[in-house]
TORTORKOL-102610 format. One record per residue (C-alpha): residue in one letter; y, z, x; residue number from 1. Coordinates in steps of 0.05 Angstrom, whole numbers, plus 32768, in hexadecimal, padded with zeros to 4 digits. Each point is the difference from the previous one (the first is absolute). Layout:
- A, Y, Z, X, NUM;
...
This chain:
- M, 7EF6, 8066, 8025, 1;
- T, 7FD1, 7FFB, 803B, 2;
- G, 7FE4, 7FC0, 801E, 3;
- L, 803B, 7FD3, 7FF7, 4;
- E, 7FF8, 7FBE, 8024, 5;
- P, 803E, 7FE1, 801F, 6;
- I, 8021, 7FC7, 7FD9, 7;
- G, 8022, 7FCD, 802D, 8;
- G, 803B, 7FD4, 7FEE, 9;
- K, 802D, 7FD1, 8027, 10;
- I, 8036, 8033, 8014, 11;
- I, 7FE0, 8043, 7FED, 12;
- T, 7FBD, 8022, 7FFC, 13;
- L, 7FED, 8037, 7FCF, 14;
- R, 7FD4, 8035, 8020, 15;
- A, 7FE8, 8047, 7FF3, 16;
- F, 802D, 803A, 8012, 17;
- K, 7FF3, 8021, 8044, 18;
- D, 8015, 8046, 8014, 19;
- D, 8032, 7FE3, 8033, 20;
- D, 8024, 7FDC, 7FC8, 21;
- A, 8018, 8043, 7FE6, 22;
- Y, 8036, 8004, 8036, 23;
- I, 8021, 7FBD, 7FEF, 24;
- Y, 7FF6, 800E, 7FB5, 25;
- A, 8025, 8042, 8007, 26;
- S, 8037, 7FDD, 8027, 27;
- W, 800A, 7FD0, 7FC5, 28;
- L, 8009, 803C, 7FD3, 29;
- E, 803B, 8016, 802B, 30;
- D, 8028, 7FCA, 7FDB, 31;
- E, 801D, 8024, 7FC3, 32;
- E, 8012, 7FBF, 7FDD, 33;
- L, 7FB8, 7FE7, 8007, 34;
- C, 7FE5, 8042, 7FE4, 35;
- I, 802D, 7FF9, 7FC3, 36;
- I, 7FEC, 7FB8, 7FF4, 37;
- V, 7FB5, 800D, 8005, 38;
- N, 8001, 8046, 7FE1, 39;
- E, 7FE5, 8020, 8040, 40;
- K, 8015, 803E, 8025, 41;
- K, 8008, 800F, 804A, 42;
- R, 7FBE, 8017, 801F, 43;
- S, 7FE8, 8013, 8045, 44;
- A, 7FCB, 7FD7, 8022, 45;
- E, 7FCE, 8039, 7FF4, 46;
- D, 8011, 7FFF, 7FB5, 47;
- V, 7FF6, 7FB5, 7FFF, 48;
- K, 7FBC, 8007, 8023, 49;
- E, 7FE9, 8034, 7FCE, 50;
- Y, 8017, 7FD7, 7FC5, 51;
- Q, 7FDD, 7FC2, 801C, 52;
- R, 7FBF, 8027, 800A, 53;
- E, 8001, 8014, 7FB7, 54;
- L, 800C, 7FB8, 7FEA, 55;
- T, 7FC7, 7FE6, 802C, 56;
- Y, 7FCE, 8024, 7FD5, 57;
- N, 8020, 7FED, 7FBD, 58;
- P, 7FDA, 7FC3, 7FE5, 59;
- K, 8039, 7FF2, 7FCF, 60;
- F, 8035, 7FF6, 8036, 61;
- I, 8000, 7FC6, 8031, 62;
- E, 8034, 8000, 8038, 63;
- Y, 800B, 7FD0, 8039, 64;
- I, 802F, 8001, 803A, 65;
- V, 8028, 7FC0, 8007, 66;
- V, 7FFE, 7FE8, 8048, 67;
- D, 802D, 7FCA, 801F, 68;
- N, 7FD0, 7FCD, 801F, 69;
- K, 8033, 7FEE, 8036, 70;
- T, 800B, 8047, 801B, 71;
- G, 7FC2, 8024, 7FE7, 72;
- L, 802D, 8038, 7FE6, 73;
- P, 7FFC, 8021, 7FBB, 74;
- I, 803C, 7FEC, 7FD6, 75;
- G, 7FEE, 801E, 7FBC, 76;
- D, 7FCA, 8012, 7FCF, 77;
- I, 7FE6, 7FE2, 7FBF, 78;
- S, 7FD3, 8020, 7FCD, 79;
- I, 7FDD, 7FFD, 7FBD, 80;
- N, 7FF8, 803E, 7FD7, 81;
- L, 7FC9, 7FEE, 7FCE, 82;
- E, 8012, 803A, 7FD3, 83;
- N, 804B, 8007, 8004, 84;
- R, 801B, 8029, 7FC6, 85;
- N, 8043, 7FF5, 7FDF, 86;
- S, 801A, 800A, 7FB9, 87;
- A, 7FDD, 7FBF, 7FEC, 88;
- G, 7FBB, 8019, 8016, 89;
- L, 7FD1, 7FF2, 803A, 90;
- R, 8007, 7FBD, 8023, 91;
- P, 7FEE, 7FE1, 8044, 92;
- T, 8043, 8001, 8024, 93;
- W, 8014, 7FE3, 8043, 94;
- G, 8037, 8016, 8030, 95;
- L, 801E, 7FE6, 8041, 96;
- M, 802C, 8022, 8034, 97;
- L, 801B, 7FDA, 803B, 98;
- G, 8017, 8036, 8030, 99;
- S, 802F, 7FD9, 802C, 100;
- L, 803D, 7FDA, 7FE9, 101;
- E, 7FF3, 7FC5, 802F, 102;
- Y, 7FC1, 7FF0, 7FD9, 103;
- R, 8021, 7FFB, 7FBD, 104;
- H, 8011, 7FB9, 7FE8, 105;
- G, 7FD2, 7FE0, 8034, 106;
- G, 7FC5, 7FEE, 7FD4, 107;
- Y, 7FD7, 803D, 8017, 108;
- G, 8001, 8023, 7FBD, 109;
- S, 7FF2, 7FC0, 7FD9, 110;
- E, 7FC3, 7FF0, 802B, 111;
- A, 7FE8, 8049, 7FFB, 112;
- G, 8006, 7FFD, 7FB4, 113;
- R, 7FDB, 7FBE, 7FFA, 114;
- L, 7FC8, 801A, 802C, 115;
- L, 7FFA, 8041, 7FD9, 116;
- F, 8000, 7FDB, 7FBD, 117;
- K, 7FC9, 7FD1, 8019, 118;
- F, 7FD7, 803D, 8017, 119;
- A, 800B, 8022, 7FBC, 120;
- R, 7FE8, 7FC2, 7FDB, 121;
- E, 7FC5, 7FEC, 802D, 122;
- K, 7FE6, 8042, 801A, 123;
- I, 8011, 8032, 7FCA, 124;
- G, 7FFF, 7FD2, 7FC4, 125;
- L, 8044, 8010, 7FE4, 126;
- T, 801E, 7FCE, 7FCF, 127;
- E, 8045, 801F, 8001, 128;
- I, 8028, 8030, 802A, 129;
- Y, 803D, 8029, 7FF1, 130;
- G, 803D, 8016, 8027, 131;
- E, 8036, 8035, 7FF6, 132;
- V, 8047, 7FF5, 8016, 133;
- F, 803A, 8030, 7FFA, 134;
- P, 803D, 7FE2, 7FDD, 135;
- Q, 802C, 800B, 803D, 136;
- N, 7FD2, 7FD7, 802C, 137;
- Q, 8016, 7FB9, 7FEF, 138;
- I, 7FE3, 7FE5, 8041, 139;
- A, 7FBA, 8017, 7FED, 140;
- L, 8008, 7FE6, 7FB9, 141;
- D, 8014, 7FBB, 801A, 142;
- F, 7FC7, 8002, 8033, 143;
- D, 7FCB, 8011, 7FCC, 144;
- K, 8019, 7FC9, 7FD3, 145;
- K, 7FFC, 7FCF, 803A, 146;
- L, 7FB6, 8013, 8006, 147;
- G, 7FF5, 7FEE, 7FB7, 148;
- M, 8008, 8044, 7FE0, 149;
- R, 8026, 8009, 7FBF, 150;
- V, 8021, 803C, 7FE1, 151;
- I, 7FDB, 8018, 7FC1, 152;
- D, 801E, 8045, 7FF3, 153;
- M, 8029, 803B, 8019, 154;
- V, 7FD4, 803D, 800A, 155;
- L, 8000, 8044, 8021, 156;
- D, 7FDA, 8002, 8042, 157;
- R, 7FD2, 8039, 8013, 158;
- D, 803D, 802A, 8015, 159;
- G, 8024, 7FF4, 7FBF, 160;
- K, 8032, 7FCD, 801C, 161;
- D, 8014, 7FC1, 7FDB, 162;
- C, 7FE3, 7FC0, 801D, 163;
- Y, 7FF2, 7FB9, 7FEC, 164;
- L, 7FB7, 7FF1, 7FF4, 165;
- L, 7FED, 7FBA, 8018, 166;
- V, 7FBF, 7FD9, 7FFA, 167;
- K, 7FE1, 7FC5, 8023, 168;
- N, 7FC5, 7FD9, 7FE5, 169;
- L, 7FD2, 7FF7, 803D, 170;
- S, 7FDA, 7FC6, 7FE2, 171;
- E, 803D, 7FD2, 8003, 172;
């Protein structure tokens, strides 16, 4: 989506993707464990740039880069797919990837999630948002529950893989 305004928090800022972010994003995807957890694949910086250009013009997909306010460096990405399809149908679904281990368990993801949920409620008008978590990713499942999400079903994601379907009421 084009024209995304930055969203500032205490320890992170959400901002639009820039071409230079592709290099660090591609470096995160060098981590095979991370790729398995977030259902991603290794990509070159040029592939990431091309993919991001396509997303920029998709009004149904909103993606922010998560930036550490202290260092000014990108540490992950967070997104809402307004028309994510799984075996339960079409639903607005969010996702978060923190690319560097040192930023996990430091409150960065929690703040990013809260900022994105507030944006989804106030700027887009969503009343609920969904998440998908693979059964082997207990860390993500616990994290989503900490943000107020609850498991409602086991579904097949767009690639046919089993995943938990979670929901959060954004008006709470």
